[in-house]
N, CA, C and O of each residue as an XYZ file, in Angstrom:
564
protein
N     -23.832     -9.187     -9.012
C     -22.555     -8.524     -9.209
C     -21.609     -9.495     -9.902
O     -21.537    -10.672     -9.550
N     -20.891     -8.985    -10.888
C     -19.957     -9.824    -11.624
C     -18.780    -10.225    -10.746
O     -18.538     -9.648     -9.685
N     -18.066    -11.223    -11.219
C     -16.879    -11.687    -10.492
C     -15.856    -10.563    -10.350
O     -15.261    -10.383     -9.288
N     -15.658     -9.810    -11.433
C     -14.705     -8.702    -11.394
C     -15.193     -7.607    -10.438
O     -14.407     -7.026     -9.690
N     -16.483     -7.342    -10.475
C     -17.054     -6.347     -9.566
C     -16.868     -6.752     -8.111
O     -16.566     -5.909     -7.266
N     -17.044     -8.021     -7.814
C     -16.846     -8.525     -6.443
C     -15.385     -8.389     -6.037
O     -15.086     -7.980     -4.915
N     -14.487     -8.724     -6.931
C     -13.056     -8.588     -6.636
C     -12.702     -7.129     -6.340
O     -11.973     -6.835     -5.393
N     -13.226     -6.228     -7.160
C     -12.943     -4.802     -6.963
C     -13.482     -4.314     -5.618
O     -12.822     -3.540     -4.925
N     -14.674     -4.766     -5.257
C     -15.248     -4.379     -3.975
C     -14.416     -4.922     -2.819
O     -14.130     -4.201     -1.863
N     -14.026     -6.196     -2.908
C     -13.196     -6.802     -1.853
C     -11.866     -6.078     -1.708
O     -11.389     -5.860     -0.595
N     -11.273     -5.708     -2.830
C      -9.991     -4.999     -2.807
C     -10.162     -3.603     -2.210
O      -9.324     -3.160     -1.425
N     -11.229     -2.915     -2.569
C     -11.476     -1.579     -2.014
C     -11.649     -1.650     -0.496
O     -11.137     -0.799      0.231
N     -12.363     -2.659     -0.025
C     -12.544     -2.844      1.417
C     -11.208     -3.145      2.085
O     -10.920     -2.612      3.157
N     -10.390     -3.991      1.466
C      -9.079     -4.331      2.032
C      -8.175     -3.104      2.095
O      -7.516     -2.876      3.110
N      -8.134     -2.321      1.036
C      -7.296     -1.115      1.023
C      -7.748     -0.160      2.119
O      -6.921      0.419      2.824
N      -9.054      0.003      2.262
C      -9.588      0.880      3.309
C      -9.177      0.388      4.694
O      -8.773      1.175      5.549
N      -9.286     -0.918      4.903
C      -8.917     -1.484      6.208
C      -7.432     -1.300      6.495
O      -7.060     -0.919      7.605
N      -6.584     -1.566      5.513
C      -5.143     -1.383      5.713
C      -4.802      0.089      5.929
O      -3.954      0.412      6.761
N      -5.454      0.980      5.189
C      -5.186      2.415      5.355
C      -5.607      2.883      6.742
O      -4.907      3.672      7.377
N      -6.759      2.391      7.212
C      -7.208      2.767      8.555
C      -6.270      2.195      9.620
O      -5.969      2.861     10.610
N      -5.811      0.962      9.413
C      -4.856      0.367     10.352
C      -3.548      1.129     10.385
O      -2.983      1.373     11.451
N      -3.067      1.507      9.196
C      -1.839      2.301      9.124
C      -2.003      3.650      9.788
O      -1.084      4.151     10.436
N      -3.180      4.237      9.624
C      -3.454      5.523     10.279
C      -3.431      5.372     11.790
O      -2.896      6.218     12.506
N      -4.019      4.279     12.264
C      -4.041      4.032     13.713
C      -2.648      3.856     14.280
O      -2.327      4.380     15.347
N      -1.823      3.114     13.560
C      -0.443      2.916     14.013
C       0.307      4.240     13.998
O       1.049      4.549     14.931
N       0.116      5.018     12.945
C       0.819      6.295     12.831
C       0.352      7.313     13.854
O       1.124      8.178     14.267
N      -0.903      7.219     14.265
C      -1.436      8.187     15.229
C      -0.852      7.986     16.622
O      -0.904      8.891     17.454
N      -0.307      6.827     16.874
C       0.289      6.554     18.182
C       1.559      7.375     18.337
O       2.483      7.239     17.535
N       1.620      8.221     19.352
C       2.826      9.051     19.522
C       4.019      8.205     19.969
O       3.956      7.490     20.969
N       5.085      8.305     19.215
C       6.317      7.586     19.538
C       7.515      8.474     19.238
O       8.255      8.208     18.291
N       7.718      9.517     20.023
C       8.840     10.417     19.755
C      10.176      9.663     19.709
O      10.520      8.916     20.625
N      10.902      9.878     18.637
C      12.222      9.266     18.505
C      12.205      7.842     17.994
O      13.267      7.231     17.868
N      11.025      7.283     17.693
C      10.945      5.879     17.272
C      10.133      5.755     15.983
O       9.426      4.765     15.797
N      10.221      6.720     15.111
C       9.407      6.700     13.897
C       9.912      5.703     12.850
O       9.098      5.088     12.162
N      11.209      5.527     12.712
C      11.737      4.624     11.686
C      11.277      3.182     11.933
O      10.808      2.541     10.992
N      11.389      2.640     13.156
C      10.873      1.282     13.369
C       9.373      1.169     13.082
O       8.908      0.142     12.588
N       8.624      2.223     13.393
C       7.190      2.208     13.107
C       6.969      2.132     11.592
O       6.048      1.454     11.136
N       7.800      2.820     10.816
C       7.674      2.770      9.362
C       8.005      1.373      8.826
O       7.446      0.952      7.813
N       8.896      0.665      9.488
C       9.199     -0.712      9.082
C       7.959     -1.584      9.272
O       7.640     -2.406      8.413
N       7.258     -1.407     10.394
C       6.029     -2.152     10.647
C       4.980     -1.792      9.598
O       4.293     -2.674      9.083
N       4.852     -0.520      9.281
C       3.896     -0.091      8.264
C       4.247     -0.641      6.882
O       3.355     -0.973      6.101
N       5.525     -0.736      6.582
C       5.954     -1.312      5.311
C       5.587     -2.791      5.247
O       5.139     -3.272      4.206
N       5.772     -3.516      6.350
C       5.367     -4.925      6.395
C       3.859     -5.057      6.184
O       3.404     -5.977      5.504
N       3.092     -4.146      6.762
C       1.640     -4.149      6.563
C       1.302     -3.847      5.103
O       0.374     -4.436      4.548
N       2.044     -2.940      4.482
C       1.814     -2.637      3.070
C       2.070     -3.871      2.211
O       1.307     -4.151      1.287
N       3.121     -4.601      2.503
C       3.428     -5.819      1.754
C       2.301     -6.834      1.910
O       1.917     -7.499      0.947
N       1.773     -6.950      3.127
C       0.634     -7.842      3.355
C      -0.568     -7.389      2.527
O      -1.299     -8.217      1.983
N      -0.770     -6.074      2.434
C      -1.871     -5.550      1.625
C      -1.675     -5.912      0.159
O      -2.618     -6.350     -0.499
N      -0.460     -5.735     -0.362
C      -0.205     -6.044     -1.769
C      -0.457     -7.517     -2.066
O      -1.070     -7.852     -3.079
N       0.011     -8.393     -1.190
C      -0.202     -9.821     -1.416
C      -1.676    -10.189     -1.279
O      -2.160    -11.080     -1.977
N      -2.387     -9.514     -0.391
C      -3.821     -9.745     -0.231
C      -4.579     -9.337     -1.496
O      -5.479    -10.050     -1.940
N      -4.221     -8.207     -2.065
C      -4.854     -7.753     -3.302
C      -4.587     -8.750     -4.420
O      -5.491     -9.108     -5.175
N      -3.349     -9.192     -4.520
C      -2.988    -10.174     -5.550
C      -3.819    -11.444     -5.378
O      -4.364    -11.975     -6.345
N      -3.908    -11.918     -4.151
C      -4.649    -13.155     -3.878
C      -6.135    -12.980     -4.200
O      -6.772    -13.924     -4.669
N      -6.691    -11.808     -3.961
C      -8.092    -11.554     -4.287
C      -8.334    -11.691     -5.786
O      -9.337    -12.272     -6.201
N      -7.441    -11.172     -6.585
C      -7.613    -11.247     -8.033
C      -7.289    -12.622     -8.609
O      -7.989    -13.102     -9.501
N      -6.239    -13.254     -8.108
C      -5.734    -14.446     -8.786
C      -5.832    -15.733     -7.965
O      -5.422    -16.787     -8.450
N      -6.353    -15.683     -6.758
C      -6.504    -16.837     -5.869
C      -5.215    -17.647     -5.729
O      -5.240    -18.877     -5.681
N      -4.106    -16.944     -5.665
C      -2.819    -17.605     -5.468
C      -1.890    -16.664     -4.711
O      -2.067    -15.446     -4.729
N      -0.922    -17.236     -4.064
C       0.073    -16.439     -3.354
C       1.015    -15.813     -4.377
O       1.324    -16.420     -5.402
N       1.457    -14.625     -4.096
C       2.391    -13.935     -4.970
C       3.794    -14.430     -4.654
O       4.317    -14.181     -3.568
N       4.403    -15.135     -5.609
C       5.749    -15.675     -5.386
C       6.786    -14.633     -5.780
O       6.499    -13.682     -6.508
N       7.986    -14.838     -5.283
C       9.060    -13.900     -5.633
C       9.369    -13.975     -7.123
O       9.761    -12.971     -7.718
N       9.199    -15.145     -7.739
C       9.437    -15.275     -9.179
C       8.405    -14.464     -9.954
O       8.756    -13.768    -10.907
N       7.143    -14.546     -9.558
C       6.113    -13.768    -10.230
C       6.392    -12.272    -10.090
O       6.242    -11.507    -11.042
N       6.794    -11.875     -8.899
C       7.081    -10.468     -8.662
C       8.232    -10.009     -9.539
O       8.171     -8.931    -10.131
N       9.284    -10.819     -9.628
C      10.434    -10.479    -10.472
C      10.013    -10.367    -11.932
O      10.427     -9.444    -12.632
N       9.184    -11.316    -12.394
C       8.710    -11.274    -13.777
C       7.890    -10.008    -14.041
O       8.037     -9.376    -15.087
N       7.028     -9.643    -13.089
C       6.213     -8.439    -13.258
C       7.084     -7.195    -13.302
O       6.867     -6.307    -14.127
N       8.067     -7.130    -12.415
C       8.937     -5.961    -12.377
C       9.747     -5.844    -13.658
O       9.985     -4.742    -14.154
N      10.171     -6.992    -14.195
C      10.908     -6.986    -15.461
C      10.010     -6.481    -16.579
O      10.433     -5.695    -17.427
N       8.756     -6.946    -16.568
C       7.795     -6.523    -17.589
C       7.512     -5.023    -17.507
O       7.372     -4.357    -18.532
N       7.429     -4.504    -16.301
C       7.147     -3.083    -16.128
C       8.301     -2.204    -16.602
O       8.094     -1.066    -17.023
N       9.498     -2.736    -16.529
C      10.657     -1.975    -16.967
C      11.415     -1.377    -15.804
O      10.834     -1.001    -14.786
N      12.706     -1.298    -15.972
C      13.596     -0.821    -14.917
C      13.294      0.607    -14.498
O      13.351      0.920    -13.308
N      12.977      1.476    -15.440
C      12.722      2.872    -15.111
C      11.482      2.997    -14.223
O      11.494      3.726    -13.231
N      10.416      2.285    -14.585
C       9.187      2.329    -13.795
C       9.418      1.767    -12.405
O       8.968      2.340    -11.413
N      10.119      0.646    -12.334
C      10.396      0.015    -11.043
C      11.247      0.936    -10.172
O      10.966      1.112     -8.986
N      12.278      1.516    -10.758
C      13.150      2.416     -9.997
C      12.370      3.638     -9.517
O      12.527      4.064     -8.373
N      11.542      4.195    -10.376
C      10.756      5.366     -9.990
C       9.771      5.030     -8.883
O       9.627      5.787     -7.923
N       9.089      3.890     -9.017
C       8.118      3.474     -8.006
C       8.802      3.165     -6.683
O       8.343      3.589     -5.622
N       9.899      2.427     -6.753
C      10.642      2.104     -5.530
C      11.166      3.346     -4.840
O      11.082      3.470     -3.618
N      11.701      4.253     -5.615
C      12.206      5.498     -5.049
C      11.075      6.310     -4.430
O      11.228      6.854     -3.337
N       9.945      6.393     -5.118
C       8.802      7.132     -4.581
C       8.318      6.510     -3.271
O       7.964      7.223     -2.332
N       8.304      5.184     -3.214
C       7.856      4.507     -1.996
C       8.812      4.792     -0.834
O       8.375      5.117      0.270
N      10.093      4.671     -1.084
C      11.095      4.900     -0.028
C      11.063      6.357      0.427
O      11.112      6.643      1.623
N      10.982      7.266     -0.525
C      10.921      8.694     -0.174
C       9.661      8.985      0.625
O       9.702      9.746      1.592
N       8.540      8.386      0.233
C       7.296      8.640      0.973
C       7.385      8.110      2.398
O       6.893      8.756      3.324
N       7.999      6.955      2.593
C       8.142      6.405      3.943
C       9.092      7.257      4.780
O       8.825      7.516      5.953
N      10.189      7.688      4.188
C      11.135      8.535      4.925
C      10.503      9.882      5.270
O      10.664     10.387      6.381
N       9.785     10.455      4.308
C       9.116     11.725      4.555
C       8.055     11.578      5.637
O       7.925     12.437      6.509
N       7.303     10.494      5.577
C       6.281     10.245      6.603
C       6.923     10.118      7.977
O       6.405     10.657      8.956
N       8.042      9.414      8.058
C       8.732      9.263      9.343
C       9.170     10.621      9.881
O       8.991     10.913     11.064
N       9.740     11.447      9.014
C      10.197     12.775      9.446
C       9.014     13.639      9.874
O       9.059     14.289     10.918
N       7.958     13.643      9.062
C       6.777     14.440      9.397
C       6.130     13.962     10.700
O       5.707     14.778     11.519
N       6.053     12.649     10.890
C       5.462     12.126     12.123
C       6.319     12.487     13.329
O       5.796     12.749     14.412
N       7.627     12.500     13.142
C       8.519     12.890     14.234
C       8.250     14.346     14.626
O       8.205     14.688     15.807
N       8.074     15.188     13.617
C       7.802     16.603     13.888
C       6.404     16.782     14.484
O       6.225     17.529     15.446
N       5.420     16.096     13.913
C       4.047     16.271     14.396
C       3.839     15.677     15.782
O       2.875     16.041     16.457
N       4.707     14.779     16.230
C       4.605     14.244     17.594
C       4.691     15.368     18.624
O       4.116     15.267     19.708
N       5.407     16.434     18.284
C       5.563     17.557     19.217
C       4.279     18.374     19.362
O       4.120     19.128     20.322
N       3.360     18.216     18.395
C       2.144     19.031     18.386
C       0.981     18.397     19.143
O      -0.108     18.968     19.197
N       1.201     17.236     19.719
C       0.139     16.581     20.477
C      -0.923     15.984     19.570
O      -0.615     15.580     18.449
N      -2.163     15.919     20.028
C      -3.235     15.261     19.277
C      -3.447     15.800     17.860
O      -3.758     15.030     16.951
N      -3.287     17.087     17.665
C      -3.440     17.650     16.318
C      -2.356     17.078     15.404
O      -2.640     16.668     14.279
N      -1.139     17.051     15.883
C      -0.030     16.503     15.101
C      -0.186     15.017     14.842
O       0.124     14.534     13.753
N      -0.668     14.292     15.843
C      -0.875     12.849     15.667
C      -1.930     12.597     14.601
O      -1.817     11.653     13.820
N      -2.953     13.436     14.570
C      -4.007     13.311     13.554
C      -3.448     13.577     12.158
O      -3.800     12.889     11.199
N      -2.583     14.570     12.053
C      -1.962     14.877     10.765
C      -1.109     13.696     10.307
O      -1.168     13.299      9.143
N      -0.322     13.141     11.213
C       0.504     11.974     10.877
C      -0.339     10.791     10.441
O       0.019     10.082      9.500
N      -1.449     10.577     11.114
C      -2.347      9.474     10.762
C      -2.949      9.691      9.374
O      -3.049      8.753      8.583
N      -3.344     10.918      9.084
C      -3.931     11.222      7.774
C      -2.911     11.014      6.656
O      -3.247     10.491      5.594
N      -1.682     11.419      6.893
C      -0.634     11.254      5.881
C      -0.370      9.772      5.637
O      -0.345      9.328      4.489
N      -0.175      9.014      6.696
C       0.125      7.587      6.552
C      -1.023      6.839      5.887
O      -0.799      6.014      5.000
N      -2.248      7.122      6.310
C      -3.403      6.458      5.712
C      -3.558      6.792      4.239
O      -3.892      5.924      3.432
N      -3.316      8.042      3.890
C      -3.425      8.473      2.493
C      -2.386      7.781      1.619
O      -2.694      7.332      0.515
N      -1.160      7.696      2.114
C      -0.111      7.036      1.334
C      -0.405      5.553      1.156
O      -0.218      5.010      0.067
N      -0.864      4.896      2.216
C      -1.207      3.476      2.107
C      -2.323      3.294      1.083
O      -2.263      2.401      0.237
N      -3.341      4.151      1.168
C      -4.433      4.069      0.210
C      -3.987      4.322     -1.214
O      -4.422      3.630     -2.135
N      -3.126      5.306     -1.404
C      -2.626      5.638     -2.736
C      -1.828      4.490     -3.350
O      -2.071      4.100     -4.492
N      -0.874      3.950     -2.587
C      -0.072      2.848     -3.107
C      -0.918      1.592     -3.292
O      -0.712      0.844     -4.248
N      -1.873      1.351     -2.384
C      -2.759      0.197     -2.522
C      -3.636      0.313     -3.758
O      -3.821     -0.664     -4.484
N      -4.175      1.494     -4.000
C      -5.026      1.704     -5.177
C      -4.228      1.536     -6.465
O      -4.726      0.974     -7.441
N      -2.996      2.022     -6.465
C      -2.143      1.870     -7.645
C      -1.880      0.405     -7.933
O      -1.957     -0.027     -9.083
N      -1.567     -0.367     -6.892
C      -1.325     -1.809     -7.057
C      -2.607     -2.506     -7.510
O      -2.555     -3.406     -8.348
N      -3.756     -2.101     -6.967
C      -5.036     -2.706     -7.343
C      -5.344     -2.452     -8.821
O      -5.822     -3.348     -9.518
N      -5.077     -1.249     -9.294
C      -5.305     -0.936    -10.712
C      -4.431     -1.824    -11.590
O      -4.888     -2.328    -12.616
N      -3.183     -2.016    -11.191
C      -2.285     -2.882    -11.963
C      -2.781     -4.328    -11.946
O      -2.803     -4.981    -12.989
N      -3.179     -4.838    -10.775
C      -3.695     -6.208    -10.681
C      -4.978     -6.360    -11.496
O      -5.185     -7.386    -12.144
N      -5.833     -5.349    -11.465
C      -7.072     -5.369    -12.244
C      -6.749     -5.459    -13.734
O      -7.377     -6.218    -14.472
N      -5.777     -4.685    -14.158
C      -5.340     -4.722    -15.557
C      -4.847     -6.125    -15.935
O      -5.243     -6.665    -16.968
N      -3.995     -6.705    -15.107
C      -3.484     -8.055    -15.387
C      -4.613     -9.070    -15.425
O      -4.630     -9.952    -16.283
N      -5.550     -8.951    -14.505
C      -6.679     -9.880    -14.450
C      -7.521     -9.785    -15.719
O      -7.921    -10.808    -16.275
N      -7.793     -8.569    -16.179
C      -8.590     -8.392    -17.394
C      -7.846     -8.906    -18.623
O      -8.478     -9.365    -19.575
N      -6.506     -8.836    -18.619
C      -5.727     -9.391    -19.728
C      -5.779    -10.913    -19.732
O      -5.842    -11.551    -20.783
N      -5.753    -11.470    -18.537
C      -5.745    -12.926    -18.359
C      -7.132    -13.516    -18.581
O      -7.265    -14.613    -19.122
N      -8.161    -12.791    -18.166
C      -9.545    -13.248    -18.244
C     -10.349    -12.254    -19.089
O     -11.086    -11.443    -18.528
N     -10.230    -12.295    -20.422
C     -10.899    -11.289    -21.254
C     -12.421    -11.246    -21.066
O     -13.025    -10.188    -21.240
N     -13.040    -12.353    -20.721
C     -14.484    -12.366    -20.521
C     -14.882    -11.629    -19.253
O     -16.071    -11.388    -19.043
N     -13.926    -11.260    -18.394
C     -14.228    -10.563    -17.145
C     -14.555     -9.095    -17.369
O     -15.079     -8.430    -16.475
N     -14.248     -8.586    -18.560
C     -14.449     -7.163    -18.844
C     -15.900     -6.800    -18.909
O     -16.237     -5.639    -19.140
């Protein structure tokens, strides 16, 4: 397996693990305490993003690198992505609050939503990191 193939496999496994962990956290019924749970899930998402970055580039993601990347992506893209992330977390919190009333079925729905969002955002970040890696290491293609 090529180096790039190994990186992609490691990242896919990491995204799956983080998504399953997020699902587990979301499945825990916590009526009235969904916002703090979303803060914990957001911290886990940040850990996932830095883990993906480290898998591709074998370095910690610094705030300067992040700022440079966001500048390169453009303000509109950053604003849209940030807004989508915040809206998804707020929506997940509201939906989980409502599904808490439904018992195990509702908890399962909340877990599926949270896991799907974590996987979606993780996959999007992985595609971007893969793109940067292939630009940096043309022989990796």
